[in-house]
C-alpha positions in Angstrom: 42.0 97.1 38.7 39.3 99.4 38.0 39.6 102.4 35.3 37.1 104.8 36.6 35.2 107.5 34.4 32.1 109.8 34.8 29.4 108.9 32.8 25.9 110.4 32.6 22.9 107.8 32.5 19.1 107.6 32.9 18.8 104.3 33.9 18.0 102.9 37.0 17.9 106.8 37.7 18.7 110.0 36.4 22.3 110.7 37.3 26.3 111.0 37.0 27.7 107.8 37.6 31.3 106.7 38.4 31.9 103.6 35.9 34.7 101.2 35.1 36.0 101.7 31.5 37.5 98.9 29.2 41.2 98.1 29.3 42.6 100.0 26.2 45.1 97.2 25.6 42.6 94.1 25.7 43.4 91.8 23.0 40.0 90.6 22.7 37.8 93.9 22.4 40.6 96.3 21.3 39.4 98.8 23.9 35.7 98.9 22.8 34.5 97.2 25.9 32.7 94.6 24.0 32.4 92.6 20.7 29.7 93.3 18.1 28.2 90.4 16.3 26.0 91.4 13.3 23.5 88.8 12.0 21.2 88.9 8.9 17.6 87.5 8.3 16.7 84.6 6.5 17.4 86.5 3.0 20.8 87.5 4.2 20.2 91.1 4.7 21.4 92.8 7.6 18.9 92.7 10.5 20.7 94.1 13.4 23.7 93.1 15.7 24.3 91.5 19.2 26.6 93.0 21.9 28.6 90.7 23.9 30.6 92.5 26.9 34.2 91.9 27.2 36.0 90.4 30.6 37.9 93.3 30.8 35.1 95.5 32.0 32.5 95.1 34.8 29.5 96.4 33.9 27.9 96.0 37.4 30.4 98.4 38.8 28.4 101.7 39.0 28.2 104.3 41.6 25.8 107.2 41.8 27.7 110.3 42.2 25.3 112.9 41.5 21.3 112.5 41.1 19.8 114.8 38.5 16.3 115.5 38.1 14.2 114.1 35.0 12.6 116.7 33.0 9.2 115.1 32.8 6.1 117.5 32.9 2.7 116.2 34.4 0.4 115.3 31.5 -2.0 117.7 32.1 0.6 120.7 32.5 2.1 122.6 29.6 5.6 123.9 29.7 5.4 127.8 30.8 8.6 128.6 28.6 7.4 127.3 25.0 5.6 130.7 24.2 8.9 132.7 24.9 11.1 134.1 22.3 14.5 132.9 21.9 16.3 136.1 22.8 
């Protein structure tokens, strides 16, 4: 059963997407949607973490609802509003 929510994403395209959410009563991930595994380097210091998605959420279920424009300017153009005062 899908539990849907609206999410703003930049990849693969800027827009609002309808996505699946993790099951809040999942015994494996406790509603987080995945399990984080921190790891260390050869000295034993924290070096980062890996994220393994849980089986209770399907990350491939995404539907684009509303495409949003990306706020990119051409390299040779300047923003005309940069010199405007805030009021």
